[in-house]
Structure formats: structure tokens, C-alpha cells
KETI-782507 format. One record per residue (C-alpha): residue in one letter; x, y, z. Coordinates in Angstrom, 3 decimals. Layout:
# residues N
code = A; xx = X; yy = Y; zz = Z
...
***
This chain:
# residues 438
code = M; xx = 15.214; yy = 20.655; zz = 17.588
code = R; xx = 12.095; yy = 22.303; zz = 18.908
code = I; xx = 9.218; yy = 20.254; zz = 18.620
code = S; xx = 5.395; yy = 20.429; zz = 19.716
code = V; xx = 3.318; yy = 17.292; zz = 19.654
code = F; xx = -0.403; yy = 17.635; zz = 19.033
code = G; xx = -2.404; yy = 14.756; zz = 20.707
code = L; xx = -1.172; yy = 12.978; zz = 23.896
code = G; xx = -2.642; yy = 9.479; zz = 23.270
code = Y; xx = -0.690; yy = 6.406; zz = 22.695
code = V; xx = 1.094; yy = 7.670; zz = 19.497
code = G; xx = 1.461; yy = 11.232; zz = 20.813
code = C; xx = 2.662; yy = 10.432; zz = 24.196
code = V; xx = 5.409; yy = 8.168; zz = 23.016
code = S; xx = 6.519; yy = 10.362; zz = 20.241
code = A; xx = 6.975; yy = 13.275; zz = 22.610
code = A; xx = 8.619; yy = 11.172; zz = 25.090
code = C; xx = 11.210; yy = 9.281; zz = 22.788
code = L; xx = 11.937; yy = 12.688; zz = 20.894
code = A; xx = 12.638; yy = 14.233; zz = 24.235
code = A; xx = 14.837; yy = 11.369; zz = 25.007
code = R; xx = 16.970; yy = 11.872; zz = 21.679
code = G; xx = 17.638; yy = 15.447; zz = 22.928
code = H; xx = 14.955; yy = 17.367; zz = 21.560
code = E; xx = 13.015; yy = 20.096; zz = 23.150
code = V; xx = 9.555; yy = 18.948; zz = 23.057
code = V; xx = 6.145; yy = 20.283; zz = 24.178
code = G; xx = 3.038; yy = 18.255; zz = 24.277
code = V; xx = -0.384; yy = 19.867; zz = 23.484
code = D; xx = -3.613; yy = 18.310; zz = 24.346
code = V; xx = -7.100; yy = 19.856; zz = 24.824
code = N; xx = -7.602; yy = 17.309; zz = 27.799
code = P; xx = -6.135; yy = 19.259; zz = 30.997
code = V; xx = -5.943; yy = 15.882; zz = 32.928
code = K; xx = -3.424; yy = 14.534; zz = 30.512
code = V; xx = -1.445; yy = 17.801; zz = 30.413
code = D; xx = -1.131; yy = 17.769; zz = 34.041
code = L; xx = -0.079; yy = 14.189; zz = 34.231
code = I; xx = 2.645; yy = 15.098; zz = 31.861
code = T; xx = 3.586; yy = 18.161; zz = 34.191
code = R; xx = 4.220; yy = 15.935; zz = 37.333
code = G; xx = 6.176; yy = 13.576; zz = 35.066
code = L; xx = 3.407; yy = 10.886; zz = 34.558
code = A; xx = 2.526; yy = 9.293; zz = 31.248
code = P; xx = -1.255; yy = 9.322; zz = 30.345
code = V; xx = -1.003; yy = 5.805; zz = 28.991
code = V; xx = -0.201; yy = 2.454; zz = 30.265
code = E; xx = 2.672; yy = 1.218; zz = 28.080
code = E; xx = 6.124; yy = -0.666; zz = 28.490
code = R; xx = 9.072; yy = 1.587; zz = 29.544
code = I; xx = 6.752; yy = 4.942; zz = 28.917
code = G; xx = 6.283; yy = 5.668; zz = 32.462
code = E; xx = 10.069; yy = 5.831; zz = 33.448
code = L; xx = 11.015; yy = 7.433; zz = 30.266
code = T; xx = 8.321; yy = 10.204; zz = 30.613
code = A; xx = 9.549; yy = 10.879; zz = 34.333
code = D; xx = 13.223; yy = 11.314; zz = 33.190
code = V; xx = 12.731; yy = 13.756; zz = 30.176
code = V; xx = 10.113; yy = 15.833; zz = 32.356
code = R; xx = 12.747; yy = 16.059; zz = 35.139
code = S; xx = 15.515; yy = 16.979; zz = 32.777
code = G; xx = 13.132; yy = 19.726; zz = 31.224
code = A; xx = 13.364; yy = 18.177; zz = 27.818
code = L; xx = 9.533; yy = 17.424; zz = 27.670
code = R; xx = 6.731; yy = 19.879; zz = 29.218
code = A; xx = 2.684; yy = 20.019; zz = 28.284
code = T; xx = 0.168; yy = 22.565; zz = 27.690
code = T; xx = -3.431; yy = 23.389; zz = 26.441
code = D; xx = -2.152; yy = 26.681; zz = 24.667
code = V; xx = -1.905; yy = 25.929; zz = 20.794
code = A; xx = -0.411; yy = 29.460; zz = 19.934
code = E; xx = 2.252; yy = 29.089; zz = 22.843
code = A; xx = 3.432; yy = 25.701; zz = 21.520
code = I; xx = 3.480; yy = 27.014; zz = 17.831
code = H; xx = 5.333; yy = 29.892; zz = 18.896
code = T; xx = 8.031; yy = 27.951; zz = 20.719
code = S; xx = 8.485; yy = 25.368; zz = 18.406
code = D; xx = 9.923; yy = 24.737; zz = 14.769
code = V; xx = 7.999; yy = 21.570; zz = 13.603
code = S; xx = 4.688; yy = 20.335; zz = 14.741
code = L; xx = 3.782; yy = 16.411; zz = 15.142
code = V; xx = -0.118; yy = 16.180; zz = 14.834
code = C; xx = -0.921; yy = 12.598; zz = 16.442
code = V; xx = -4.834; yy = 12.967; zz = 17.130
code = G; xx = -7.252; yy = 9.954; zz = 16.482
code = T; xx = -8.957; yy = 9.148; zz = 13.442
code = P; xx = -11.550; yy = 6.981; zz = 14.493
code = S; xx = -13.914; yy = 5.097; zz = 12.350
code = A; xx = -17.565; yy = 6.600; zz = 11.865
code = P; xx = -20.447; yy = 4.037; zz = 12.075
code = N; xx = -20.532; yy = 3.590; zz = 8.214
code = G; xx = -16.857; yy = 2.588; zz = 8.235
code = S; xx = -15.641; yy = 5.977; zz = 7.107
code = L; xx = -12.743; yy = 7.834; zz = 8.471
code = S; xx = -13.584; yy = 10.481; zz = 10.804
code = T; xx = -11.454; yy = 13.500; zz = 10.374
code = E; xx = -12.870; yy = 15.834; zz = 12.869
code = Y; xx = -10.198; yy = 15.950; zz = 15.294
code = L; xx = -7.622; yy = 16.570; zz = 12.504
code = E; xx = -9.580; yy = 19.471; zz = 11.046
code = R; xx = -10.162; yy = 20.876; zz = 14.243
code = V; xx = -6.239; yy = 21.001; zz = 14.975
code = A; xx = -5.207; yy = 22.032; zz = 11.564
code = E; xx = -7.711; yy = 25.031; zz = 11.996
code = E; xx = -6.228; yy = 25.769; zz = 15.214
code = I; xx = -2.493; yy = 25.551; zz = 14.219
code = G; xx = -3.159; yy = 27.620; zz = 11.252
code = A; xx = -4.525; yy = 30.278; zz = 13.276
code = A; xx = -1.531; yy = 30.242; zz = 15.445
code = L; xx = 0.726; yy = 30.215; zz = 12.035
code = A; xx = -0.982; yy = 33.435; zz = 11.019
code = E; xx = 0.477; yy = 35.215; zz = 14.123
code = R; xx = 4.145; yy = 33.453; zz = 13.902
code = D; xx = 7.237; yy = 34.703; zz = 11.850
code = G; xx = 9.350; yy = 32.244; zz = 10.260
code = W; xx = 9.334; yy = 28.781; zz = 8.694
code = H; xx = 7.022; yy = 26.369; zz = 10.557
code = T; xx = 6.652; yy = 22.813; zz = 9.399
code = V; xx = 3.215; yy = 20.844; zz = 10.300
code = V; xx = 3.741; yy = 17.334; zz = 10.121
code = F; xx = 0.850; yy = 14.658; zz = 10.266
code = R; xx = 1.434; yy = 11.326; zz = 12.203
code = S; xx = -2.427; yy = 10.185; zz = 12.274
code = T; xx = -3.442; yy = 7.600; zz = 10.234
code = M; xx = -5.704; yy = 9.205; zz = 7.361
code = L; xx = -6.763; yy = 8.135; zz = 3.781
code = P; xx = -4.684; yy = 9.041; zz = 0.686
code = G; xx = -5.676; yy = 12.418; zz = -0.299
code = T; xx = -6.934; yy = 13.526; zz = 3.125
code = C; xx = -3.721; yy = 16.016; zz = 3.666
code = S; xx = -3.695; yy = 17.513; zz = 0.056
code = S; xx = -7.224; yy = 18.093; zz = -0.415
code = L; xx = -8.507; yy = 18.705; zz = 3.066
code = L; xx = -6.009; yy = 19.549; zz = 5.899
code = I; xx = -3.248; yy = 22.041; zz = 3.610
code = P; xx = -6.410; yy = 24.009; zz = 2.443
code = I; xx = -7.824; yy = 24.226; zz = 6.045
code = L; xx = -4.053; yy = 25.373; zz = 7.161
code = E; xx = -3.992; yy = 27.866; zz = 4.298
code = K; xx = -7.326; yy = 29.504; zz = 5.046
code = S; xx = -6.695; yy = 29.515; zz = 8.682
code = S; xx = -2.916; yy = 31.069; zz = 8.468
code = G; xx = -3.742; yy = 33.184; zz = 5.302
code = K; xx = -0.265; yy = 31.745; zz = 4.325
code = T; xx = 0.448; yy = 29.399; zz = 1.401
code = A; xx = 1.831; yy = 25.696; zz = 2.038
code = G; xx = 5.252; yy = 25.060; zz = 0.657
code = V; xx = 6.137; yy = 28.699; zz = 0.462
code = D; xx = 5.462; yy = 30.234; zz = 4.044
code = F; xx = 5.408; yy = 27.114; zz = 5.933
code = G; xx = 5.954; yy = 23.453; zz = 5.415
code = V; xx = 3.761; yy = 20.206; zz = 5.464
code = A; xx = 4.609; yy = 16.544; zz = 5.739
code = V; xx = 2.948; yy = 13.330; zz = 6.397
code = N; xx = 5.134; yy = 10.845; zz = 8.859
code = P; xx = 2.989; yy = 7.667; zz = 9.609
code = E; xx = 3.865; yy = 5.905; zz = 12.813
code = F; xx = 4.283; yy = 1.981; zz = 12.772
code = L; xx = 4.012; yy = 1.829; zz = 16.648
code = R; xx = 2.684; yy = -1.306; zz = 18.299
code = E; xx = 0.860; yy = -0.909; zz = 21.495
code = G; xx = 2.626; yy = -2.807; zz = 24.218
code = T; xx = 6.000; yy = -2.527; zz = 22.461
code = S; xx = 5.646; yy = 1.249; zz = 21.328
code = V; xx = 8.729; yy = 2.683; zz = 22.768
code = R; xx = 11.083; yy = -0.092; zz = 21.441
code = D; xx = 9.401; yy = 0.119; zz = 17.913
code = F; xx = 10.156; yy = 4.125; zz = 18.013
code = F; xx = 13.779; yy = 3.361; zz = 18.712
code = E; xx = 14.123; yy = 0.388; zz = 16.345
code = P; xx = 11.787; yy = 1.219; zz = 13.345
code = P; xx = 11.303; yy = -1.092; zz = 10.352
code = K; xx = 11.567; yy = 2.025; zz = 8.157
code = T; xx = 10.697; yy = 5.519; zz = 8.273
code = V; xx = 8.411; yy = 6.975; zz = 5.916
code = I; xx = 8.228; yy = 10.747; zz = 5.258
code = G; xx = 5.494; yy = 12.147; zz = 2.562
code = Q; xx = 6.961; yy = 15.630; zz = 1.756
code = F; xx = 4.941; yy = 18.579; zz = 0.371
code = D; xx = 8.239; yy = 20.362; zz = 0.177
code = E; xx = 11.910; yy = 19.333; zz = 0.454
code = T; xx = 12.546; yy = 21.582; zz = 3.401
code = S; xx = 9.924; yy = 19.902; zz = 5.366
code = G; xx = 11.479; yy = 16.501; zz = 4.340
code = D; xx = 14.714; yy = 17.123; zz = 5.476
code = M; xx = 13.569; yy = 18.372; zz = 9.022
code = V; xx = 11.441; yy = 15.459; zz = 9.533
code = A; xx = 14.362; yy = 13.016; zz = 8.558
code = K; xx = 16.614; yy = 15.195; zz = 11.359
code = L; xx = 14.011; yy = 13.827; zz = 13.721
code = Y; xx = 15.101; yy = 10.150; zz = 13.337
code = D; xx = 18.852; yy = 10.718; zz = 12.168
code = G; xx = 20.577; yy = 7.689; zz = 13.502
code = L; xx = 17.773; yy = 5.348; zz = 13.946
code = P; xx = 17.725; yy = 2.050; zz = 11.959
code = G; xx = 15.792; yy = 1.153; zz = 9.049
code = E; xx = 15.436; yy = 2.492; zz = 5.642
code = V; xx = 13.872; yy = 5.907; zz = 5.118
code = F; xx = 11.724; yy = 6.576; zz = 2.325
code = R; xx = 10.954; yy = 10.087; zz = 0.932
code = V; xx = 7.735; yy = 9.737; zz = -1.109
code = P; xx = 4.847; yy = 11.675; zz = -2.204
code = I; xx = 2.415; yy = 12.812; zz = 0.209
code = A; xx = -0.583; yy = 10.193; zz = -0.729
code = V; xx = 1.953; yy = 7.450; zz = -1.021
code = A; xx = 2.933; yy = 7.946; zz = 2.672
code = E; xx = -0.586; yy = 8.079; zz = 3.485
code = M; xx = -1.463; yy = 4.678; zz = 1.919
code = T; xx = 1.499; yy = 2.921; zz = 3.588
code = K; xx = -0.170; yy = 2.662; zz = 6.815
code = Y; xx = -3.237; yy = 1.144; zz = 5.520
code = A; xx = -1.144; yy = -1.309; zz = 3.331
code = D; xx = 0.803; yy = -2.562; zz = 6.340
code = N; xx = -2.292; yy = -3.028; zz = 8.866
code = S; xx = -4.182; yy = -4.401; zz = 5.907
code = F; xx = -1.616; yy = -7.073; zz = 5.508
code = H; xx = -1.214; yy = -7.814; zz = 9.065
code = G; xx = -4.918; yy = -8.456; zz = 9.145
code = L; xx = -4.774; yy = -10.706; zz = 6.327
code = K; xx = -2.058; yy = -12.821; zz = 7.999
code = I; xx = -3.794; yy = -13.207; zz = 10.945
code = A; xx = -6.896; yy = -14.096; zz = 9.326
code = F; xx = -4.910; yy = -16.437; zz = 7.075
code = A; xx = -3.143; yy = -18.122; zz = 9.972
code = N; xx = -6.666; yy = -18.512; zz = 12.033
code = E; xx = -8.550; yy = -19.843; zz = 9.055
code = L; xx = -5.570; yy = -22.380; zz = 8.362
code = G; xx = -5.698; yy = -23.266; zz = 12.038
code = A; xx = -9.581; yy = -24.086; zz = 12.061
code = V; xx = -8.943; yy = -26.350; zz = 9.187
code = C; xx = -6.285; yy = -27.996; zz = 10.681
code = A; xx = -7.989; yy = -28.459; zz = 13.948
code = A; xx = -11.101; yy = -30.005; zz = 12.141
code = L; xx = -8.527; yy = -32.330; zz = 10.329
code = G; xx = -7.118; yy = -33.475; zz = 13.390
code = L; xx = -3.540; yy = -31.548; zz = 12.657
code = D; xx = -1.359; yy = -29.589; zz = 14.715
code = S; xx = -1.546; yy = -26.096; zz = 12.856
code = H; xx = 1.579; yy = -24.757; zz = 14.722
code = A; xx = 3.392; yy = -27.870; zz = 13.543
code = V; xx = 2.131; yy = -26.941; zz = 9.824
code = M; xx = 2.986; yy = -23.018; zz = 10.586
code = D; xx = 6.628; yy = -24.080; zz = 11.660
code = V; xx = 7.011; yy = -25.669; zz = 8.107
code = F; xx = 5.349; yy = -22.746; zz = 6.166
code = L; xx = 7.647; yy = -20.086; zz = 7.971
code = A; xx = 10.815; yy = -21.983; zz = 7.454
code = D; xx = 10.400; yy = -20.978; zz = 3.365
code = T; xx = 11.717; yy = -17.319; zz = 3.427
code = K; xx = 12.073; yy = -17.637; zz = -0.425
code = L; xx = 8.470; yy = -17.651; zz = -1.311
code = N; xx = 6.204; yy = -17.506; zz = 1.709
code = V; xx = 7.613; yy = -15.061; zz = 3.995
code = S; xx = 9.215; yy = -13.006; zz = 1.727
code = P; xx = 8.683; yy = -10.220; zz = -1.131
code = A; xx = 7.582; yy = -12.882; zz = -3.360
code = Y; xx = 4.366; yy = -12.282; zz = -5.032
code = L; xx = 3.722; yy = -9.161; zz = -3.388
code = R; xx = 4.125; yy = -6.701; zz = -6.566
code = P; xx = 0.777; yy = -5.577; zz = -8.008
code = G; xx = 0.194; yy = -7.248; zz = -11.407
code = F; xx = -2.294; yy = -9.550; zz = -13.327
code = A; xx = -4.361; yy = -12.587; zz = -12.000
code = F; xx = -2.839; yy = -15.540; zz = -10.701
code = G; xx = -3.279; yy = -19.115; zz = -12.737
code = G; xx = -1.406; yy = -22.162; zz = -13.522
code = S; xx = -2.104; yy = -25.826; zz = -12.451
code = C; xx = -1.236; yy = -25.461; zz = -8.751
code = L; xx = -2.733; yy = -22.388; zz = -7.058
code = P; xx = -6.478; yy = -22.391; zz = -8.424
code = K; xx = -6.628; yy = -26.123; zz = -7.928
code = D; xx = -5.398; yy = -26.218; zz = -4.645
code = L; xx = -7.174; yy = -23.264; zz = -3.419
code = R; xx = -10.367; yy = -25.031; zz = -4.541
code = G; xx = -9.121; yy = -28.009; zz = -2.773
code = L; xx = -8.541; yy = -26.639; zz = 0.629
code = V; xx = -11.853; yy = -24.715; zz = 0.584
code = Y; xx = -13.893; yy = -27.886; zz = -0.386
code = A; xx = -12.127; yy = -29.677; zz = 2.528
code = A; xx = -13.076; yy = -26.957; zz = 5.028
code = R; xx = -16.568; yy = -27.004; zz = 3.761
code = R; xx = -16.544; yy = -30.865; zz = 4.249
code = A; xx = -15.298; yy = -30.236; zz = 7.874
code = D; xx = -17.977; yy = -27.759; zz = 8.480
code = V; xx = -15.525; yy = -24.836; zz = 8.808
code = S; xx = -15.942; yy = -21.474; zz = 7.477
code = V; xx = -12.978; yy = -19.990; zz = 5.677
code = P; xx = -14.314; yy = -16.602; zz = 4.278
code = L; xx = -10.906; yy = -15.110; zz = 3.766
code = L; xx = -9.727; yy = -18.257; zz = 1.766
code = S; xx = -13.002; yy = -18.906; zz = -0.104
code = H; xx = -12.707; yy = -15.404; zz = -1.538
code = V; xx = -9.186; yy = -15.522; zz = -2.773
code = L; xx = -10.451; yy = -17.318; zz = -6.363
code = P; xx = -13.384; yy = -14.708; zz = -6.387
code = S; xx = -10.824; yy = -11.783; zz = -6.034
code = N; xx = -8.342; yy = -13.083; zz = -8.484
code = E; xx = -11.652; yy = -13.352; zz = -10.767
code = E; xx = -12.279; yy = -9.487; zz = -10.180
code = H; xx = -8.795; yy = -8.794; zz = -11.248
code = L; xx = -9.170; yy = -10.390; zz = -14.602
code = R; xx = -12.707; yy = -8.595; zz = -15.274
code = R; xx = -10.531; yy = -5.408; zz = -14.489
code = A; xx = -8.444; yy = -6.057; zz = -17.476
code = F; xx = -11.361; yy = -6.959; zz = -19.806
code = D; xx = -12.826; yy = -3.732; zz = -18.654
code = L; xx = -10.081; yy = -1.677; zz = -19.675
code = V; xx = -10.037; yy = -3.418; zz = -23.123
code = A; xx = -13.647; yy = -2.794; zz = -23.445
code = A; xx = -13.320; yy = 1.068; zz = -22.353
code = T; xx = -11.281; yy = 1.756; zz = -25.342
code = G; xx = -14.027; yy = 1.091; zz = -27.803
code = K; xx = -11.630; yy = -0.652; zz = -29.964
code = R; xx = -12.226; yy = -4.128; zz = -31.712
code = R; xx = -8.741; yy = -5.087; zz = -32.997
code = V; xx = -6.770; yy = -6.552; zz = -30.469
code = G; xx = -3.198; yy = -8.061; zz = -29.951
code = L; xx = -2.285; yy = -10.024; zz = -26.935
code = F; xx = 1.183; yy = -10.512; zz = -26.009
code = G; xx = 1.803; yy = -13.441; zz = -24.018
code = L; xx = -0.537; yy = -16.383; zz = -23.188
code = S; xx = 1.064; yy = -18.809; zz = -20.830
code = F; xx = 0.024; yy = -18.534; zz = -17.103
code = K; xx = 3.585; yy = -17.005; zz = -16.333
code = P; xx = 6.621; yy = -16.199; zz = -18.230
code = G; xx = 9.366; yy = -18.920; zz = -19.411
code = T; xx = 6.831; yy = -21.802; zz = -19.774
code = D; xx = 4.417; yy = -23.081; zz = -22.201
code = D; xx = 1.974; yy = -24.029; zz = -19.501
code = L; xx = -1.583; yy = -22.601; zz = -20.487
code = R; xx = -3.521; yy = -24.462; zz = -17.668
code = E; xx = -5.917; yy = -22.103; zz = -15.952
code = S; xx = -3.627; yy = -19.203; zz = -17.536
code = P; xx = -5.462; yy = -15.854; zz = -16.774
code = L; xx = -4.416; yy = -14.751; zz = -20.324
code = V; xx = -6.192; yy = -17.692; zz = -21.815
code = E; xx = -9.288; yy = -16.612; zz = -19.749
code = L; xx = -8.890; yy = -13.045; zz = -21.067
code = A; xx = -8.636; yy = -14.319; zz = -24.593
code = E; xx = -11.629; yy = -16.530; zz = -24.435
code = R; xx = -13.780; yy = -13.698; zz = -23.179
code = L; xx = -12.436; yy = -11.175; zz = -25.785
code = L; xx = -13.379; yy = -13.850; zz = -28.409
code = G; xx = -16.760; yy = -14.326; zz = -26.835
code = K; xx = -17.386; yy = -10.983; zz = -27.149
code = G; xx = -16.743; yy = -10.577; zz = -30.790
code = Y; xx = -13.039; yy = -8.955; zz = -30.550
code = D; xx = -10.671; yy = -9.558; zz = -33.476
code = L; xx = -7.726; yy = -11.190; zz = -31.698
code = R; xx = -4.091; yy = -11.955; zz = -32.771
code = I; xx = -1.910; yy = -13.671; zz = -30.002
code = Y; xx = 2.026; yy = -13.681; zz = -29.718
code = D; xx = 3.813; yy = -15.848; zz = -27.193
code = A; xx = 7.416; yy = -16.970; zz = -27.963
code = N; xx = 6.956; yy = -20.195; zz = -25.412
code = V; xx = 3.720; yy = -21.513; zz = -27.072
code = S; xx = 3.615; yy = -23.315; zz = -30.144
code = L; xx = 0.409; yy = -25.327; zz = -30.878
code = S; xx = 2.639; yy = -28.162; zz = -32.506
code = R; xx = 4.454; yy = -28.859; zz = -29.302
code = L; xx = 1.463; yy = -28.494; zz = -26.984
code = I; xx = 1.113; yy = -32.215; zz = -25.556
code = G; xx = -0.891; yy = -33.799; zz = -22.649
code = A; xx = -3.077; yy = -31.970; zz = -20.352
code = N; xx = -1.786; yy = -28.930; zz = -21.584
code = R; xx = -2.691; yy = -29.463; zz = -24.923
code = D; xx = -6.379; yy = -31.086; zz = -23.800
code = Y; xx = -6.744; yy = -27.473; zz = -22.005
code = I; xx = -6.201; yy = -25.219; zz = -24.483
code = E; xx = -8.289; yy = -27.222; zz = -27.091
code = G; xx = -11.373; yy = -27.291; zz = -24.567
code = R; xx = -11.087; yy = -23.426; zz = -23.916
code = L; xx = -9.470; yy = -21.941; zz = -27.416
code = P; xx = -10.048; yy = -24.567; zz = -30.061
code = H; xx = -9.042; yy = -22.062; zz = -32.809
code = L; xx = -5.755; yy = -21.130; zz = -31.080
code = G; xx = -3.882; yy = -22.100; zz = -34.315
code = E; xx = -5.852; yy = -19.426; zz = -36.126
code = L; xx = -4.944; yy = -16.670; zz = -33.445
code = L; xx = -1.431; yy = -17.505; zz = -32.777
code = T; xx = 1.525; yy = -16.219; zz = -34.661
code = N; xx = 5.214; yy = -16.433; zz = -34.069
code = S; xx = 5.643; yy = -12.824; zz = -35.317
code = V; xx = 5.419; yy = -9.902; zz = -33.080
code = D; xx = 5.368; yy = -7.408; zz = -35.700
code = D; xx = 2.225; yy = -9.077; zz = -37.451
code = V; xx = 0.243; yy = -8.848; zz = -33.996
code = M; xx = 1.545; yy = -5.330; zz = -33.640
code = A; xx = 0.286; yy = -4.407; zz = -37.147
code = H; xx = -3.066; yy = -6.033; zz = -36.570
code = A; xx = -3.724; yy = -4.275; zz = -33.249
code = D; xx = -5.249; yy = -1.254; zz = -32.347
code = V; xx = -5.141; yy = -2.230; zz = -28.706
code = C; xx = -2.012; yy = -4.214; zz = -27.169
code = I; xx = -2.509; yy = -6.093; zz = -24.069
code = I; xx = 1.088; yy = -6.876; zz = -22.651
code = G; xx = 1.105; yy = -9.881; zz = -20.818
code = C; xx = 4.771; yy = -10.768; zz = -20.617
code = K; xx = 8.371; yy = -8.869; zz = -20.847
code = D; xx = 9.740; yy = -10.651; zz = -23.934
code = P; xx = 12.547; yy = -8.592; zz = -25.611
code = A; xx = 10.951; yy = -8.486; zz = -28.875
code = V; xx = 7.635; yy = -7.336; zz = -27.594
code = L; xx = 9.552; yy = -4.641; zz = -25.682
code = T; xx = 11.491; yy = -3.485; zz = -28.800
code = A; xx = 8.369; yy = -3.578; zz = -30.849
code = L; xx = 6.302; yy = -1.095; zz = -28.109
code = E; xx = 9.055; yy = 1.538; zz = -28.779
code = N; xx = 7.279; yy = 2.403; zz = -32.028
code = A; xx = 3.465; yy = 1.678; zz = -30.896
code = E; xx = 2.769; yy = 5.307; zz = -29.816
code = D; xx = -0.370; yy = 5.261; zz = -31.662
code = R; xx = -1.861; yy = 2.399; zz = -30.330
code = T; xx = -3.667; yy = 1.821; zz = -26.950
code = I; xx = -1.435; yy = -0.112; zz = -24.669
code = I; xx = -2.973; yy = -1.921; zz = -21.531
code = D; xx = 0.006; yy = -3.284; zz = -19.497
code = L; xx = -0.536; yy = -6.270; zz = -17.206
code = V; xx = 2.986; yy = -6.549; zz = -16.166
code = R; xx = 4.372; yy = -3.182; zz = -15.380
code = L; xx = 6.701; yy = -2.532; zz = -18.086
code = P; xx = 10.114; yy = -1.451; zz = -17.414
code = D; xx = 9.350; yy = 2.317; zz = -18.726
code = A; xx = 5.971; yy = 2.387; zz = -16.969
code = E; xx = 6.515; yy = 5.178; zz = -14.976
code = S; xx = 7.277; yy = 7.339; zz = -18.094
code = R; xx = 4.436; yy = 5.659; zz = -20.394
code = R; xx = 1.951; yy = 6.882; zz = -17.650
code = L; xx = 2.289; yy = 10.376; zz = -19.156
code = N; xx = 1.044; yy = 8.994; zz = -22.216
code = P; xx = -2.840; yy = 9.189; zz = -22.652
code = G; xx = -2.636; yy = 5.852; zz = -24.814
code = Y; xx = -1.244; yy = 3.814; zz = -21.879
code = V; xx = -3.059; yy = 2.063; zz = -19.121
code = G; xx = -1.672; yy = 0.245; zz = -16.363
code = L; xx = -3.682; yy = -2.465; zz = -14.570
code = A; xx = -2.872; yy = -1.473; zz = -11.077
code = W; xx = -0.563; yy = 1.223; zz = -11.048
***
């Protein structure tokens, strides 16, 4: 395939050389003539493992060349990869200056080009940037229509500086946000045969995946460092602790807990987080990440309450009460907290949870609920239909089969989904349905 790569920094240089090594005909494009000259002489403009010899090989073979001429690059290629920088502005916002400039230049070149051409944005950009900013620029500059006269896709990169060549050839995944199917097919062909699952998704999803990845990577590093600081203050070897932590691939280093849903609760997580933060404070160790986990959890609970308040309706049915399905443990359940807030604001509440029976609650579990919802017996019923008949607003905090069945005939009620119902995707089309985090 004939490819033009715009921007010859780390991402662009590596992408161009690696694609050329895979047999494609590649031209690199940059406004900086020094970078273009280096590529022309077979030298990489960046310092990176393996990139020097790889660049020399593909330039020598004629698979890679470079130019400052945008129009010439567009006219001699079928697909363009945009790899220009998107630095932070002083206020933390994303600077799209270089993206806008390149989009305008590519659009002007497309105006003079016949035949199909696909523009692929590889730069990191916030969701909505491509659709609301870049596609309009391309269309205005070219006088053509995206998806009809030319293609558009977003293909975020997951290359780490220092190992970017290896990461290109051994990707954990390939993400293709396609504006049109033809463009999605073209991008997929660029990476045909490479390992890792291929995800063809809406453009905004592709844009967001890079932020999800990098935010989580930063979160992991901050978590490890804060835990290390606490361990050091307590005289412990943090690496020994983390060796044990990392050995758990069922809950710790795994997909567990990484599906957006309702707030966490129970007798362990809140208590142990409070205990660890207290221990850090006693040791005079600042742990801003760990100390803000519970406030973050509290904010998620507040979002659920605000969704109920926004309906303007007062008759509420709560389905689910325990802190997680399959148990009657009510201790620090976020659903109990939500019920308490609703009652405190005067909502007419009824509750159903198949696992919770007031007569069977004992010990600390009973003591906890009597302190938080002393009139639970008046609110709780063993009939889904009774709660459904009472409610104008149904808060779904469980996936009990009886609840799912009753919801099939609840079109006239507002549904606030805290668990992502099995049919959430189709329910999103219903104006009476609201998902908490989807």
C-alpha cells in the first residue's frame, strides 16, 4: 500500500519505518527540513532502540523517503497517517493547533486529487475532536464529503519510547475508529498479521482508548509509589509486598473490578482504605491518591442520587440493597446509603432484594442496618410486582431474574440502571432509561 506519514517525531518516524519494513511504500512528511534531510540520508531523526538500523535499511531499499511537499505526498499515496503532536496548553487543555494545520493542508491537497484517499489520525486527541473539528476542516478545505469522497479513521498508537519498534511489531491490540467501513478495511490491512486483537469501533471510542490506557498507567504507578512510601515508613520491603500482590491474577492484575458500575461498599474495602490512609497519616506520609479513593466513591454515589432527583418524581422503587449480589451483607452498602439519602429527602421508597430478609439479619449486619434504616421493615417487600406497581422511578441495583422479567413491562417508568442491564444497549434508545456510567 502507498502511505504518507505526517509528522516525523517519535510516533511518525517509527510508524513510517516499521510500515516500510512490512513492505509498504512510505513517504514521510514534515515541515522541518532537517528531519526530512535526515530521513533522506537514511538517518532517524529520533533516538530509539532499533530505529537507526531499520531506517537505514528501508531508505536504502527505496521503501521509505521523505518530503516537505504535502500535495506531492497526498497525490502519491492512498492513505495518510497523521502523527503530529498534541501538546498541553498552559491550562491543561489539549492543543490541536498542529492537527488543524495538517488537516487544512491535507484537505487542500485532496481538492486536487482524484480517487479515494483515507486520512488516518494517529495523534492523541480527546473524544469528539475528529468528528467535530478535523472532519469539518478536511471537508471545507477539500470541498468534498467525508465517507463519500474520501475516508477518515482514527488509529491511536500504543508505542512506548525506548521500545516503540518492538511495540509496533508486537502490539497488545489494534484500535481502529472508522468513519466509514472502507477506511476501516484499509487501516486493518496496514497491520495484517500482527499479534493482538483488532477492535473496530466508533471514532470517539478509539479516541478515548488512549486516554483510558494512559490514565490507568499513571494510576498504577502512583498506587505503587504511594504504597511503597507507606511500606518504607513502616519498615517494610515494598517490593516483597508487591511480589505477593502481583501474584494474584484473579483479582489484582486482571479484568476484575474494571467494569464501570455503582459505588463499592461492604465490610472490607471502605474499612481497609480508611485504615491504610490513617496509618500513612500517623507515619507522616502523604498519600493523595489513596486518600481520595473513598471521596471518589462518594461522588459516584452522589451521581446516582442526582439522577433520581433530576426526574422530578417522588415514588421510587429500589431493586437491590446488599453491597453486592448473592449476599445479604448490608454493611456499608452504597445502596443502603442511597436509600437513606432518598428517605432523608422525603422520597416515597419501596425496596426489593431477594437475599435480604429482616428476620434473618443477625449480628453486626443487623446492628448496622438498624442504625441506618431503622424502618427497613416498612420499606422492604418480597414482591417485585409490589415495588414495580408503587414506583415511578425504578433504581436497578441487581440483576435478579425476577427483576429483569418485571422490567420487560416497565416502559412507562423511568429506569435508572446502576448495574448495566443485559439489554442496556437497546434500552439507551428509550428516553426513560438512564445508565449511571454508560
